[in-house]
C-alpha positions, 0 to 999 in steps of 0.5 A, spaced: 148 962 494 153 958 498 159 954 494 161 947 497 167 944 495 169 936 496 175 933 492 174 935 485 166 936 486 163 943 487 155 944 489 151 951 490 146 951 496 141 956 499 144 959 505 141 959 512 142 951 513 147 949 518 153 946 515 151 939 518 145 939 514 148 942 508 153 936 508 147 931 509 143 934 503 150 933 499 149 925 501 156 925 505 157 923 512 158 929 517 162 924 521 167 923 515 169 930 513 171 937 516 168 944 514 173 949 513 171 957 511 176 962 510 182 957 512 178 956 519 175 950 521 168 951 523 163 947 527 157 943 524 152 947 527 155 954 524 149 957 519 151 958 512 151 965 509 150 968 502 157 968 499 160 963 503 165 958 500 166 952 504 171 946 503 170 939 506 176 935 508 176 928 509 177 925 516 183 920 515 184 915 521 188 909 522 192 906 527 
């Protein structure tokens, strides 16, 4: 399974989907979060693998 963490929430998803698809499945906006695995930023087209822990970080913008 793939563990996805965002703020104080945690989900488990099946491996093999793209990071973008995982974000959409959770009902989140892919444009509003960045995905980090093992301390490294990963691309939304990256395929999830069994045992992954992916932390989503909110994108902050302003002026």
